C-alpha positions in Angstrom: -0.1 0.1 0.0 1.7 3.5 -0.8 1.7 6.1 1.1 -1.3 7.9 -1.2 -3.2 4.9 -0.7 -3.5 4.7 3.0 -7.3 5.8 4.5 -7.5 9.2 5.2 -8.3 7.8 9.0 -4.3 7.1 9.2 -3.2 10.3 7.1 -2.6 12.0 10.9 -1.1 8.3 12.3 0.9 8.6 8.9 2.4 12.2 9.4 3.1 11.2 13.0 5.2 7.9 11.8 7.1 10.2 9.1 8.0 12.9 12.1 9.0 9.7 14.5 10.6 8.3 11.6 12.8 10.9 10.8 13.4 12.3 14.2 15.5 9.5 14.6 17.5 9.3 11.1 20.3 10.9 12.4 22.0 11.2 9.1 19.0 11.7 6.6 19.2 10.0 4.1 15.8 8.4 4.7 17.1 5.2 5.6 17.4 4.0 9.3 19.6 1.0 10.6 18.4 -1.2 13.1 19.8 0.5 16.1 17.9 3.6 14.8 15.2 1.2 14.1 15.0 0.5 17.9 15.4 3.8 19.1 12.2 4.5 16.5 10.0 1.7 18.4 11.3 2.3 22.0 9.8 6.2 21.0 6.3 4.6 19.8 6.5 2.7 22.3 6.1 -0.5 20.9 6.4 -3.3 24.0 8.2 -5.2 21.5 11.4 -7.0 23.2 14.8 -6.6 21.2 14.5 -10.4 19.5 11.2 -8.9 18.5 12.9 -5.9 17.2 15.3 -7.4 15.1 12.5 -10.2 13.5 10.6 -7.1 12.8 13.5 -5.4 11.0 14.4 -8.6 9.5 10.9 -8.5 7.7 10.9 -4.9 6.7 14.9 -5.0 5.0 13.5 -7.3 2.2 17.2 -6.1 0.1 18.7 -7.3 3.1 21.1 -4.3 3.2 21.0 -3.4 7.0 18.6 -0.6 6.1 15.2 0.2 5.8 12.9 3.5 4.5 10.3 5.5 5.7 7.7 4.0 3.6 8.7 -0.2 4.1 8.5 1.0 8.2 5.0 2.6 7.1 3.5 -0.3 5.6 4.8 -2.8 8.1 3.9 -0.6 11.1 0.3 -0.6 9.9 -0.3 -3.8 8.3 -2.7 -6.2 10.3 
């Protein structure tokens, strides 16, 4: 689902997720490492353990380059 296809009821949540993502993206390249991903999930009070975070990161990092972008994160976070 692209950002354009996210239902309007999620628009505020999506904007907040983008802001949170940007706040942990220290070098501003639009991608985060696992350490930044952990900070992001902690900031969102996900309640996930580190092993669960690692599983989530692997699910999102489909090209296995050790970085994920905001779109990938939002799609993962908002999926059922």
